[in-house]
PDB file of N, H, CA, C and O in Angstrom:
ATOM      1  N   MET A   1     179.976 255.085  62.399  1.00  0.00           N
ATOM      2  CA  MET A   1     179.238 254.132  61.605  1.00  0.00           C
ATOM      3  C   MET A   1     179.408 254.502  60.128  1.00  0.00           C
ATOM      4  O   MET A   1     179.226 255.659  59.748  1.00  0.00           O
ATOM      5  N   ALA A   2     179.755 253.521  59.305  1.00  0.00           N
ATOM      6  H   ALA A   2     179.903 252.581  59.614  1.00  0.00           H
ATOM      7  CA  ALA A   2     179.937 253.754  57.882  1.00  0.00           C
ATOM      8  C   ALA A   2     178.577 253.998  57.217  1.00  0.00           C
ATOM      9  O   ALA A   2     177.545 253.507  57.673  1.00  0.00           O
ATOM     10  N   ALA A   3     178.609 254.760  56.139  1.00  0.00           N
ATOM     11  H   ALA A   3     179.447 255.159  55.768  1.00  0.00           H
ATOM     12  CA  ALA A   3     177.378 255.075  55.427  1.00  0.00           C
ATOM     13  C   ALA A   3     176.992 253.993  54.432  1.00  0.00           C
ATOM     14  O   ALA A   3     175.926 254.056  53.819  1.00  0.00           O
ATOM     15  N   THR A   4     177.859 252.999  54.273  1.00  0.00           N
ATOM     16  H   THR A   4     178.725 252.947  54.771  1.00  0.00           H
ATOM     17  CA  THR A   4     177.586 251.924  53.309  1.00  0.00           C
ATOM     18  C   THR A   4     177.884 250.565  53.914  1.00  0.00           C
ATOM     19  O   THR A   4     178.591 250.443  54.914  1.00  0.00           O
ATOM     20  N   TYR A   5     177.323 249.551  53.278  1.00  0.00           N
ATOM     21  H   TYR A   5     176.748 249.650  52.466  1.00  0.00           H
ATOM     22  CA  TYR A   5     177.622 248.169  53.598  1.00  0.00           C
ATOM     23  C   TYR A   5     178.403 247.555  52.432  1.00  0.00           C
ATOM     24  O   TYR A   5     178.282 248.002  51.291  1.00  0.00           O
ATOM     25  N   THR A   6     179.190 246.544  52.724  1.00  0.00           N
ATOM     26  H   THR A   6     179.288 246.181  53.651  1.00  0.00           H
ATOM     27  CA  THR A   6     179.813 245.751  51.674  1.00  0.00           C
ATOM     28  C   THR A   6     178.831 244.675  51.241  1.00  0.00           C
ATOM     29  O   THR A   6     177.807 244.459  51.889  1.00  0.00           O
ATOM     30  N   ALA A   7     179.148 244.003  50.143  1.00  0.00           N
ATOM     31  H   ALA A   7     179.980 244.178  49.616  1.00  0.00           H
ATOM     32  CA  ALA A   7     178.303 242.901  49.680  1.00  0.00           C
ATOM     33  C   ALA A   7     178.248 241.798  50.733  1.00  0.00           C
ATOM     34  O   ALA A   7     177.205 241.176  50.934  1.00  0.00           O
ATOM     35  N   GLU A   8     179.372 241.561  51.402  1.00  0.00           N
ATOM     36  H   GLU A   8     180.219 242.067  51.239  1.00  0.00           H
ATOM     37  CA  GLU A   8     179.411 240.530  52.429  1.00  0.00           C
ATOM     38  C   GLU A   8     178.476 240.870  53.590  1.00  0.00           C
ATOM     39  O   GLU A   8     177.786 239.995  54.113  1.00  0.00           O
ATOM     40  N   GLN A   9     178.456 242.129  53.985  1.00  0.00           N
ATOM     41  H   GLN A   9     179.016 242.840  53.560  1.00  0.00           H
ATOM     42  CA  GLN A   9     177.587 242.551  55.071  1.00  0.00           C
ATOM     43  C   GLN A   9     176.117 242.455  54.689  1.00  0.00           C
ATOM     44  O   GLN A   9     175.290 242.013  55.487  1.00  0.00           O
ATOM     45  N   VAL A  10     175.794 242.867  53.472  1.00  0.00           N
ATOM     46  H   VAL A  10     176.466 243.226  52.823  1.00  0.00           H
ATOM     47  CA  VAL A  10     174.409 242.783  52.996  1.00  0.00           C
ATOM     48  C   VAL A  10     173.960 241.326  52.952  1.00  0.00           C
ATOM     49  O   VAL A  10     172.837 241.003  53.337  1.00  0.00           O
ATOM     50  N   ALA A  11     174.843 240.452  52.481  1.00  0.00           N
ATOM     51  H   ALA A  11     175.755 240.714  52.168  1.00  0.00           H
ATOM     52  CA  ALA A  11     174.503 239.023  52.421  1.00  0.00           C
ATOM     53  C   ALA A  11     174.198 238.482  53.817  1.00  0.00           C
ATOM     54  O   ALA A  11     173.233 237.742  54.006  1.00  0.00           O
ATOM     55  N   LYS A  12     175.014 238.850  54.774  1.00  0.00           N
ATOM     56  H   LYS A  12     175.799 239.451  54.620  1.00  0.00           H
ATOM     57  CA  LYS A  12     174.805 238.370  56.150  1.00  0.00           C
ATOM     58  C   LYS A  12     173.468 238.887  56.699  1.00  0.00           C
ATOM     59  O   LYS A  12     172.715 238.136  57.319  1.00  0.00           O
ATOM     60  N   LEU A  13     173.185 240.148  56.472  1.00  0.00           N
ATOM     61  H   LEU A  13     173.797 240.758  55.968  1.00  0.00           H
ATOM     62  CA  LEU A  13     171.938 240.732  56.974  1.00  0.00           C
ATOM     63  C   LEU A  13     170.710 240.124  56.304  1.00  0.00           C
ATOM     64  O   LEU A  13     169.682 239.910  56.947  1.00  0.00           O
ATOM     65  N   ALA A  14     170.829 239.847  55.003  1.00  0.00           N
ATOM     66  H   ALA A  14     171.664 240.021  54.481  1.00  0.00           H
ATOM     67  CA  ALA A  14     169.692 239.328  54.238  1.00  0.00           C
ATOM     68  C   ALA A  14     169.551 237.810  54.360  1.00  0.00           C
ATOM     69  O   ALA A  14     168.541 237.241  53.947  1.00  0.00           O
ATOM     70  N   GLY A  15     170.569 237.159  54.928  1.00  0.00           N
ATOM     71  H   GLY A  15     171.390 237.622  55.263  1.00  0.00           H
ATOM     72  CA  GLY A  15     170.499 235.707  55.079  1.00  0.00           C
ATOM     73  C   GLY A  15     170.700 234.950  53.781  1.00  0.00           C
ATOM     74  O   GLY A  15     170.136 233.872  53.592  1.00  0.00           O
ATOM     75  N   VAL A  16     171.498 235.509  52.887  1.00  0.00           N
ATOM     76  H   VAL A  16     171.955 236.385  53.041  1.00  0.00           H
ATOM     77  CA  VAL A  16     171.803 234.854  51.610  1.00  0.00           C
ATOM     78  C   VAL A  16     173.313 234.792  51.444  1.00  0.00           C
ATOM     79  O   VAL A  16     174.055 235.361  52.244  1.00  0.00           O
ATOM     80  N   SER A  17     173.760 234.109  50.419  1.00  0.00           N
ATOM     81  H   SER A  17     173.157 233.646  49.769  1.00  0.00           H
ATOM     82  CA  SER A  17     175.197 233.997  50.177  1.00  0.00           C
ATOM     83  C   SER A  17     175.727 235.274  49.532  1.00  0.00           C
ATOM     84  O   SER A  17     174.994 236.026  48.889  1.00  0.00           O
ATOM     85  N   THR A  18     177.011 235.488  49.726  1.00  0.00           N
ATOM     86  H   THR A  18     177.606 234.878  50.248  1.00  0.00           H
ATOM     87  CA  THR A  18     177.670 236.627  49.078  1.00  0.00           C
ATOM     88  C   THR A  18     177.587 236.458  47.566  1.00  0.00           C
ATOM     89  O   THR A  18     177.409 237.434  46.837  1.00  0.00           O
ATOM     90  N   PHE A  19     177.716 235.217  47.094  1.00  0.00           N
ATOM     91  H   PHE A  19     177.860 234.424  47.686  1.00  0.00           H
ATOM     92  CA  PHE A  19     177.603 234.941  45.669  1.00  0.00           C
ATOM     93  C   PHE A  19     176.259 235.434  45.125  1.00  0.00           C
ATOM     94  O   PHE A  19     176.206 236.015  44.042  1.00  0.00           O
ATOM     95  N   SER A  20     175.176 235.204  45.869  1.00  0.00           N
ATOM     96  H   SER A  20     175.219 234.732  46.749  1.00  0.00           H
ATOM     97  CA  SER A  20     173.839 235.645  45.455  1.00  0.00           C
ATOM     98  C   SER A  20     173.775 237.163  45.303  1.00  0.00           C
ATOM     99  O   SER A  20     173.172 237.684  44.364  1.00  0.00           O
ATOM    100  N   ILE A  21     174.403 237.857  46.241  1.00  0.00           N
ATOM    101  H   ILE A  21     174.892 237.434  47.004  1.00  0.00           H
ATOM    102  CA  ILE A  21     174.403 239.323  46.168  1.00  0.00           C
ATOM    103  C   ILE A  21     175.144 239.781  44.918  1.00  0.00           C
ATOM    104  O   ILE A  21     174.630 240.602  44.159  1.00  0.00           O
ATOM    105  N   TYR A  22     176.351 239.256  44.698  1.00  0.00           N
ATOM    106  H   TYR A  22     176.769 238.589  45.315  1.00  0.00           H
ATOM    107  CA  TYR A  22     177.130 239.644  43.512  1.00  0.00           C
ATOM    108  C   TYR A  22     176.422 239.256  42.220  1.00  0.00           C
ATOM    109  O   TYR A  22     176.460 240.000  41.240  1.00  0.00           O
ATOM    110  N   GLN A  23     175.776 238.088  42.216  1.00  0.00           N
ATOM    111  H   GLN A  23     175.745 237.484  43.013  1.00  0.00           H
ATOM    112  CA  GLN A  23     175.053 237.651  41.020  1.00  0.00           C
ATOM    113  C   GLN A  23     173.880 238.580  40.718  1.00  0.00           C
ATOM    114  O   GLN A  23     173.621 238.904  39.559  1.00  0.00           O
ATOM    115  N   SER A  24     173.169 239.010  41.769  1.00  0.00           N
ATOM    116  H   SER A  24     173.379 238.747  42.711  1.00  0.00           H
ATOM    117  CA  SER A  24     172.032 239.917  41.546  1.00  0.00           C
ATOM    118  C   SER A  24     172.503 241.275  41.042  1.00  0.00           C
ATOM    119  O   SER A  24     171.801 241.927  40.269  1.00  0.00           O
ATOM    120  N   VAL A  25     173.671 241.700  41.470  1.00  0.00           N
ATOM    121  H   VAL A  25     174.241 241.170  42.098  1.00  0.00           H
ATOM    122  CA  VAL A  25     174.254 242.950  40.962  1.00  0.00           C
ATOM    123  C   VAL A  25     174.628 242.774  39.491  1.00  0.00           C
ATOM    124  O   VAL A  25     174.333 243.631  38.658  1.00  0.00           O
ATOM    125  N   LYS A  26     175.274 241.664  39.189  1.00  0.00           N
ATOM    126  H   LYS A  26     175.513 240.968  39.866  1.00  0.00           H
ATOM    127  CA  LYS A  26     175.736 241.390  37.818  1.00  0.00           C
ATOM    128  C   LYS A  26     174.570 241.337  36.838  1.00  0.00           C
ATOM    129  O   LYS A  26     174.691 241.807  35.707  1.00  0.00           O
ATOM    130  N   THR A  27     173.460 240.777  37.252  1.00  0.00           N
ATOM    131  H   THR A  27     173.361 240.395  38.170  1.00  0.00           H
ATOM    132  CA  THR A  27     172.295 240.647  36.368  1.00  0.00           C
ATOM    133  C   THR A  27     171.330 241.829  36.493  1.00  0.00           C
ATOM    134  O   THR A  27     170.255 241.836  35.893  1.00  0.00           O
ATOM    135  N   ASP A  28     171.732 242.817  37.274  1.00  0.00           N
ATOM    136  H   ASP A  28     172.606 242.811  37.761  1.00  0.00           H
ATOM    137  CA  ASP A  28     170.932 244.028  37.498  1.00  0.00           C
ATOM    138  C   ASP A  28     169.571 243.696  38.101  1.00  0.00           C
ATOM    139  O   ASP A  28     168.569 244.332  37.775  1.00  0.00           O
ATOM    140  N   GLU A  29     169.543 242.689  38.989  1.00  0.00           N
ATOM    141  H   GLU A  29     170.358 242.173  39.254  1.00  0.00           H
ATOM    142  CA  GLU A  29     168.314 242.291  39.669  1.00  0.00           C
ATOM    143  C   GLU A  29     168.403 242.454  41.178  1.00  0.00           C
ATOM    144  O   GLU A  29     167.600 241.884  41.916  1.00  0.00           O
ATOM    145  N   SER A  30     169.369 243.224  41.634  1.00  0.00           N
ATOM    146  H   SER A  30     170.022 243.687  41.034  1.00  0.00           H
ATOM    147  CA  SER A  30     169.548 243.397  43.069  1.00  0.00           C
ATOM    148  C   SER A  30     168.369 244.134  43.676  1.00  0.00           C
ATOM    149  O   SER A  30     167.953 245.172  43.161  1.00  0.00           O
ATOM    150  N   PRO A  31     167.823 243.604  44.773  1.00  0.00           N
ATOM    151  CA  PRO A  31     166.737 244.325  45.446  1.00  0.00           C
ATOM    152  C   PRO A  31     167.262 245.514  46.242  1.00  0.00           C
ATOM    153  O   PRO A  31     166.490 246.337  46.733  1.00  0.00           O
ATOM    154  N   PHE A  32     168.593 245.594  46.364  1.00  0.00           N
ATOM    155  H   PHE A  32     169.220 244.925  45.965  1.00  0.00           H
ATOM    156  CA  PHE A  32     169.225 246.675  47.111  1.00  0.00           C
ATOM    157  C   PHE A  32     169.939 247.621  46.176  1.00  0.00           C
ATOM    158  O   PHE A  32     170.749 247.180  45.360  1.00  0.00           O
ATOM    159  N   PRO A  33     169.660 248.924  46.269  1.00  0.00           N
ATOM    160  CA  PRO A  33     170.399 249.892  45.453  1.00  0.00           C
ATOM    161  C   PRO A  33     171.889 249.790  45.785  1.00  0.00           C
ATOM    162  O   PRO A  33     172.266 249.605  46.943  1.00  0.00           O
ATOM    163  N   PHE A  34     172.717 249.910  44.769  1.00  0.00           N
ATOM    164  H   PHE A  34     172.411 250.060  43.829  1.00  0.00           H
ATOM    165  CA  PHE A  34     174.160 249.818  44.978  1.00  0.00           C
ATOM    166  C   PHE A  34     174.887 250.880  44.172  1.00  0.00           C
ATOM    167  O   PHE A  34     174.335 251.472  43.244  1.00  0.00           O
ATOM    168  N   VAL A  35     176.134 251.106  44.549  1.00  0.00           N
ATOM    169  H   VAL A  35     176.582 250.626  45.303  1.00  0.00           H
ATOM    170  CA  VAL A  35     176.982 252.089  43.880  1.00  0.00           C
ATOM    171  C   VAL A  35     178.296 251.403  43.542  1.00  0.00           C
ATOM    172  O   VAL A  35     178.882 250.719  44.381  1.00  0.00           O
ATOM    173  N   ARG A  36     178.750 251.587  42.325  1.00  0.00           N
ATOM    174  H   ARG A  36     178.274 252.142  41.643  1.00  0.00           H
ATOM    175  CA  ARG A  36     180.066 251.079  41.940  1.00  0.00           C
ATOM    176  C   ARG A  36     181.088 252.192  42.142  1.00  0.00           C
ATOM    177  O   ARG A  36     180.922 253.310  41.652  1.00  0.00           O
ATOM    178  N   ILE A  37     182.135 251.863  42.867  1.00  0.00           N
ATOM    179  H   ILE A  37     182.269 250.956  43.265  1.00  0.00           H
ATOM    180  CA  ILE A  37     183.235 252.801  43.078  1.00  0.00           C
ATOM    181  C   ILE A  37     184.482 252.084  42.581  1.00  0.00           C
ATOM    182  O   ILE A  37     185.086 251.293  43.306  1.00  0.00           O
ATOM    183  N   GLY A  38     184.859 252.365  41.348  1.00  0.00           N
ATOM    184  H   GLY A  38     184.368 253.008  40.760  1.00  0.00           H
ATOM    185  CA  GLY A  38     185.931 251.590  40.727  1.00  0.00           C
ATOM    186  C   GLY A  38     185.456 250.162  40.599  1.00  0.00           C
ATOM    187  O   GLY A  38     184.425 249.906  39.976  1.00  0.00           O
ATOM    188  N   HIS A  39     186.188 249.228  41.178  1.00  0.00           N
ATOM    189  H   HIS A  39     187.025 249.436  41.684  1.00  0.00           H
ATOM    190  CA  HIS A  39     185.805 247.816  41.145  1.00  0.00           C
ATOM    191  C   HIS A  39     184.985 247.415  42.369  1.00  0.00           C
ATOM    192  O   HIS A  39     184.489 246.291  42.442  1.00  0.00           O
ATOM    193  N   ARG A  40     184.842 248.320  43.321  1.00  0.00           N
ATOM    194  H   ARG A  40     185.245 249.233  43.262  1.00  0.00           H
ATOM    195  CA  ARG A  40     184.076 248.025  44.541  1.00  0.00           C
ATOM    196  C   ARG A  40     182.585 248.229  44.309  1.00  0.00           C
ATOM    197  O   ARG A  40     182.174 249.075  43.515  1.00  0.00           O
ATOM    198  N   ILE A  41     181.806 247.458  44.998  1.00  0.00           N
ATOM    199  H   ILE A  41     182.141 246.771  45.643  1.00  0.00           H
ATOM    200  CA  ILE A  41     180.351 247.632  44.984  1.00  0.00           C
ATOM    201  C   ILE A  41     179.948 247.841  46.437  1.00  0.00           C
ATOM    202  O   ILE A  41     180.250 247.017  47.300  1.00  0.00           O
ATOM    203  N   VAL A  42     179.266 248.948  46.696  1.00  0.00           N
ATOM    204  H   VAL A  42     179.021 249.617  45.995  1.00  0.00           H
ATOM    205  CA  VAL A  42     178.794 249.230  48.049  1.00  0.00           C
ATOM    206  C   VAL A  42     177.309 249.508  48.014  1.00  0.00           C
ATOM    207  O   VAL A  42     176.744 249.879  46.986  1.00  0.00           O
ATOM    208  N   PHE A  43     176.694 249.317  49.168  1.00  0.00           N
ATOM    209  H   PHE A  43     177.153 249.015  50.003  1.00  0.00           H
ATOM    210  CA  PHE A  43     175.251 249.466  49.302  1.00  0.00           C
ATOM    211  C   PHE A  43     174.965 250.525  50.350  1.00  0.00           C
ATOM    212  O   PHE A  43     175.374 250.368  51.501  1.00  0.00           O
ATOM    213  N   PRO A  44     174.266 251.613  49.984  1.00  0.00           N
ATOM    214  CA  PRO A  44     173.945 252.644  50.988  1.00  0.00           C
ATOM    215  C   PRO A  44     173.203 252.022  52.162  1.00  0.00           C
ATOM    216  O   PRO A  44     172.185 251.348  51.997  1.00  0.00           O
ATOM    217  N   ARG A  45     173.740 252.266  53.348  1.00  0.00           N
ATOM    218  H   ARG A  45     174.566 252.813  53.482  1.00  0.00           H
ATOM    219  CA  ARG A  45     173.197 251.698  54.583  1.00  0.00           C
ATOM    220  C   ARG A  45     171.725 252.060  54.773  1.00  0.00           C
ATOM    221  O   ARG A  45     170.924 251.202  55.145  1.00  0.00           O
ATOM    222  N   SER A  46     171.363 253.300  54.525  1.00  0.00           N
ATOM    223  H   SER A  46     172.014 253.997  54.223  1.00  0.00           H
ATOM    224  CA  SER A  46     169.984 253.734  54.765  1.00  0.00           C
ATOM    225  C   SER A  46     168.998 252.947  53.901  1.00  0.00           C
ATOM    226  O   SER A  46     167.914 252.598  54.368  1.00  0.00           O
ATOM    227  N   ASN A  47     169.361 252.666  52.648  1.00  0.00           N
ATOM    228  H   ASN A  47     170.242 252.950  52.269  1.00  0.00           H
ATOM    229  CA  ASN A  47     168.471 251.913  51.758  1.00  0.00           C
ATOM    230  C   ASN A  47     168.340 250.463  52.201  1.00  0.00           C
ATOM    231  O   ASN A  47     167.233 249.928  52.252  1.00  0.00           O
ATOM    232  N   VAL A  48     169.459 249.823  52.520  1.00  0.00           N
ATOM    233  H   VAL A  48     170.359 250.257  52.478  1.00  0.00           H
ATOM    234  CA  VAL A  48     169.440 248.423  52.948  1.00  0.00           C
ATOM    235  C   VAL A  48     168.636 248.289  54.243  1.00  0.00           C
ATOM    236  O   VAL A  48     167.787 247.406  54.373  1.00  0.00           O
ATOM    237  N   ASP A  49     168.917 249.176  55.191  1.00  0.00           N
ATOM    238  H   ASP A  49     169.607 249.893  55.085  1.00  0.00           H
ATOM    239  CA  ASP A  49     168.191 249.129  56.468  1.00  0.00           C
ATOM    240  C   ASP A  49     166.690 249.290  56.263  1.00  0.00           C
ATOM    241  O   ASP A  49     165.898 248.585  56.888  1.00  0.00           O
ATOM    242  N   ARG A  50     166.297 250.208  55.396  1.00  0.00           N
ATOM    243  H   ARG A  50     166.940 250.781  54.888  1.00  0.00           H
ATOM    244  CA  ARG A  50     164.876 250.451  55.136  1.00  0.00           C
ATOM    245  C   ARG A  50     164.238 249.212  54.494  1.00  0.00           C
ATOM    246  O   ARG A  50     163.158 248.789  54.907  1.00  0.00           O
ATOM    247  N   ILE A  51     164.887 248.644  53.508  1.00  0.00           N
ATOM    248  H   ILE A  51     165.764 248.988  53.172  1.00  0.00           H
ATOM    249  CA  ILE A  51     164.347 247.466  52.814  1.00  0.00           C
ATOM    250  C   ILE A  51     164.199 246.279  53.754  1.00  0.00           C
ATOM    251  O   ILE A  51     163.222 245.534  53.686  1.00  0.00           O
ATOM    252  N   LEU A  52     165.190 246.115  54.639  1.00  0.00           N
ATOM    253  H   LEU A  52     165.984 246.720  54.694  1.00  0.00           H
ATOM    254  CA  LEU A  52     165.148 244.977  55.562  1.00  0.00           C
ATOM    255  C   LEU A  52     164.391 245.284  56.851  1.00  0.00           C
ATOM    256  O   LEU A  52     164.236 244.411  57.705  1.00  0.00           O
ATOM    257  N   GLY A  53     163.919 246.519  56.991  1.00  0.00           N
ATOM    258  H   GLY A  53     164.044 247.228  56.297  1.00  0.00           H
ATOM    259  CA  GLY A  53     163.151 246.895  58.175  1.00  0.00           C
ATOM    260  C   GLY A  53     163.995 246.990  59.430  1.00  0.00           C
ATOM    261  O   GLY A  53     163.533 246.691  60.531  1.00  0.00           O
ATOM    262  N   ILE A  54     165.228 247.408  59.253  1.00  0.00           N
ATOM    263  H   ILE A  54     165.604 247.651  58.358  1.00  0.00           H
ATOM    264  CA  ILE A  54     166.156 247.530  60.381  1.00  0.00           C
ATOM    265  C   ILE A  54     166.197 248.980  60.837  1.00  0.00           C
ATOM    266  O   ILE A  54     166.424 249.889  60.039  1.00  0.00           O
ATOM    267  N   GLU A  55     165.975 249.184  62.131  1.00  0.00           N
ATOM    268  H   GLU A  55     165.790 248.446  62.779  1.00  0.00           H
ATOM    269  CA  GLU A  55     165.968 250.541  62.654  1.00  0.00           C
ATOM    270  C   GLU A  55     167.103 250.813  63.620  1.00  0.00           C
ATOM    271  O   GLU A  55     167.507 251.965  63.780  1.00  0.00           O
ATOM    272  N   SER A  56     167.629 249.779  64.272  1.00  0.00           N
ATOM    273  H   SER A  56     167.301 248.843  64.142  1.00  0.00           H
ATOM    274  CA  SER A  56     168.648 249.986  65.287  1.00  0.00           C
ATOM    275  C   SER A  56     170.041 249.910  64.693  1.00  0.00           C
ATOM    276  O   SER A  56     170.213 249.540  63.531  1.00  0.00           O
ATOM    277  N   SER A  57     171.027 250.261  65.491  1.00  0.00           N
ATOM    278  H   SER A  57     170.887 250.562  66.434  1.00  0.00           H
ATOM    279  CA  SER A  57     172.424 250.192  65.081  1.00  0.00           C
ATOM    280  C   SER A  57     172.814 248.738  64.885  1.00  0.00           C
ATOM    281  O   SER A  57     172.464 247.882  65.697  1.00  0.00           O
ATOM    282  N   LEU A  58     173.535 248.459  63.814  1.00  0.00           N
ATOM    283  H   LEU A  58     173.819 249.155  63.154  1.00  0.00           H
ATOM    284  CA  LEU A  58     173.900 247.089  63.491  1.00  0.00           C
ATOM    285  C   LEU A  58     175.379 246.809  63.737  1.00  0.00           C
ATOM    286  O   LEU A  58     175.876 245.751  63.350  1.00  0.00           O
ATOM    287  N   ASP A  59     176.078 247.721  64.365  1.00  0.00           N
ATOM    288  H   ASP A  59     175.674 248.580  64.680  1.00  0.00           H
ATOM    289  CA  ASP A  59     177.510 247.559  64.546  1.00  0.00           C
ATOM    290  C   ASP A  59     177.843 246.262  65.266  1.00  0.00           C
ATOM    291  O   ASP A  59     178.886 245.669  64.990  1.00  0.00           O
ATOM    292  N   GLU A  60     176.993 245.799  66.184  1.00  0.00           N
ATOM    293  H   GLU A  60     176.146 246.281  66.409  1.00  0.00           H
ATOM    294  CA  GLU A  60     177.269 244.570  66.908  1.00  0.00           C
ATOM    295  C   GLU A  60     176.994 243.349  66.050  1.00  0.00           C
ATOM    296  O   GLU A  60     177.629 242.314  66.252  1.00  0.00           O
ATOM    297  N   ARG A  61     176.083 243.429  65.112  1.00  0.00           N
ATOM    298  H   ARG A  61     175.568 244.270  64.948  1.00  0.00           H
ATOM    299  CA  ARG A  61     175.661 242.270  64.343  1.00  0.00           C
ATOM    300  C   ARG A  61     176.459 242.076  63.071  1.00  0.00           C
ATOM    301  O   ARG A  61     176.562 240.953  62.576  1.00  0.00           O
ATOM    302  N   VAL A  62     177.031 243.150  62.524  1.00  0.00           N
ATOM    303  H   VAL A  62     176.948 244.062  62.926  1.00  0.00           H
ATOM    304  CA  VAL A  62     177.756 243.063  61.254  1.00  0.00           C
ATOM    305  C   VAL A  62     179.205 243.435  61.495  1.00  0.00           C
ATOM    306  O   VAL A  62     179.521 244.578  61.824  1.00  0.00           O
ATOM    307  N   GLU A  63     180.076 242.465  61.328  1.00  0.00           N
ATOM    308  H   GLU A  63     179.819 241.537  61.061  1.00  0.00           H
ATOM    309  CA  GLU A  63     181.507 242.715  61.461  1.00  0.00           C
ATOM    310  C   GLU A  63     182.008 243.416  60.232  1.00  0.00           C
ATOM    311  O   GLU A  63     181.623 243.061  59.118  1.00  0.00           O
ATOM    312  N   THR A  64     182.859 244.406  60.403  1.00  0.00           N
ATOM    313  H   THR A  64     183.172 244.695  61.308  1.00  0.00           H
ATOM    314  CA  THR A  64     183.435 245.104  59.247  1.00  0.00           C
ATOM    315  C   THR A  64     184.794 244.594  58.941  1.00  0.00           C
ATOM    316  O   THR A  64     185.432 245.065  57.999  1.00  0.00           O
TER     317      THR A  64
END
């Protein structure tokens, strides 16, 4: 299991568009902590899971 989610995965879990996730990052209003790695933006899995109240493995629900 990866330690991070992509913006696409976070959008799917949160029920919003990928555009909304990127826009919230751009305006520094993201409810999810994120890390920039070069041009990539990733979201620590533990933080996203905690914020969304997810406790179980999400490998079946989120395609990588």
